[in-house]
Each structure stands twice: as C-alpha cells, then as structure tokens.
TITORSE-193498 format. One record per residue (C-alpha): x, y, z. Coordinates in steps of 0.02 Angstrom, whole numbers. Example, Ala and Ser with C-alpha at 12.3 -4.5 7.8 and 13.67 -1.06 7.14 Angstrom:
BEGIN
615/-225/390 $
684/-53/357 $
% end
This chain:
BEGIN
-1712/106/381 $
-1677/157/559 $
-1779/6/614 $
-1627/-103/575 $
-1498/6/659 $
-1440/91/500 $
-1446/276/475 $
-1515/346/315 $
-1396/437/197 $
-1482/601/236 $
-1453/583/422 $
-1269/537/412 $
-1136/667/389 $
-1066/676/213 $
-898/729/288 $
-866/562/372 $
-886/634/547 $
-763/778/524 $
-799/945/602 $
-781/1109/508 $
-602/1140/562 $
-549/964/510 $
-633/984/341 $
-549/1152/315 $
-379/1079/361 $
-405/933/242 $
-458/1050/102 $
-304/1157/133 $
-191/1003/124 $
-273/945/-38 $
-256/1118/-115 $
-73/1124/-63 $
-39/953/-140 $
-131/1004/-298 $
-26/1162/-311 $
136/1063/-291 $
81/938/-424 $
31/1079/-543 $
197/1167/-519 $
294/1005/-546 $
196/973/-706 $
229/1151/-767 $
415/1138/-730 $
429/971/-819 $
337/1035/-973 $
437/1196/-976 $
602/1105/-959 $
559/981/-1095 $
495/1109/-1220 $
635/1234/-1192 $
770/1101/-1197 $
703/1032/-1361 $
689/1207/-1434 $
855/1278/-1376 $
983/1139/-1358 $
1035/1064/-1524 $
1193/973/-1469 $
1191/927/-1283 $
1361/946/-1203 $
1439/977/-1034 $
1392/1162/-1038 $
1267/1277/-1121 $
1340/1408/-1235 $
1282/1590/-1225 $
1152/1574/-1363 $
1077/1419/-1281 $
1071/1507/-1112 $
982/1658/-1188 $
862/1547/-1285 $
817/1446/-1130 $
794/1604/-1027 $
679/1683/-1156 $
586/1518/-1182 $
555/1500/-995 $
495/1680/-983 $
372/1655/-1127 $
313/1490/-1056 $
281/1570/-885 $
190/1717/-965 $
80/1599/-1065 $
48/1489/-913 $
-1/1640/-808 $
-117/1706/-943 $
-205/1539/-962 $
-218/1519/-772 $
-293/1693/-748 $
-415/1668/-890 $
-469/1498/-825 $
-489/1565/-648 $
-594/1713/-703 $
-703/1603/-813 $
-732/1479/-671 $
-777/1623/-555 $
-901/1692/-683 $
-980/1521/-711 $
-999/1486/-526 $
-1062/1657/-476 $
-1249/1683/-457 $
-1322/1713/-628 $
-1161/1656/-712 $
-1170/1581/-885 $
-1079/1434/-959 $
-1047/1513/-1129 $
% end
C-alpha cells in the first residue's frame, strides 16, 4: 500500500506517534483517573448502604447508636472492599503470569 502514499498498519506506530515517556505519562494519568473514579464509586456505595442500614429516621443529627452503626458499617465495608480488591489483584497477577491458568 505504500505505492499510494499510505503506510501499512504494521509500519505505523500503534501509540499515535507518542514516545515511551509520553505513553508512560498518559498511562499514569489514566490510572490516576481510574483510581479516583473507583474511590468515588466506593464512597457512594458505602454511604448509601450504611445510611439505609443505620439511619431509620433522618433528622438534623445522628444519635449515638446511629453514629456507632455507621462507623461499624463503614469499617466492615472497607474490610470487604479491601479483601475483594486483594483477591482480584492476586488472581489477575496469577492469570497474567507465565504459565498462569484461568481457573
């Protein structure tokens, strides 16, 4: 296809002309944005679930039992989130390592 002034897909850079440093910076920005989005999602889910579980009659203030319930609920939610995250990360590492299995 080079006869017509077009480069073949194999000869063009798949990175859109970015060098290694630019690609690394872009990947870092994407990972940072993904982390922020994940944390925002976790906070929204945790707030919603713990509010529904612990606050029966919304008012201007939380009473002591509601405060304790929310605190314990948030702790359990974070523990569960961390466990799931660690398990997912280790499974992905196993699956992508040489000789890793998908079972």
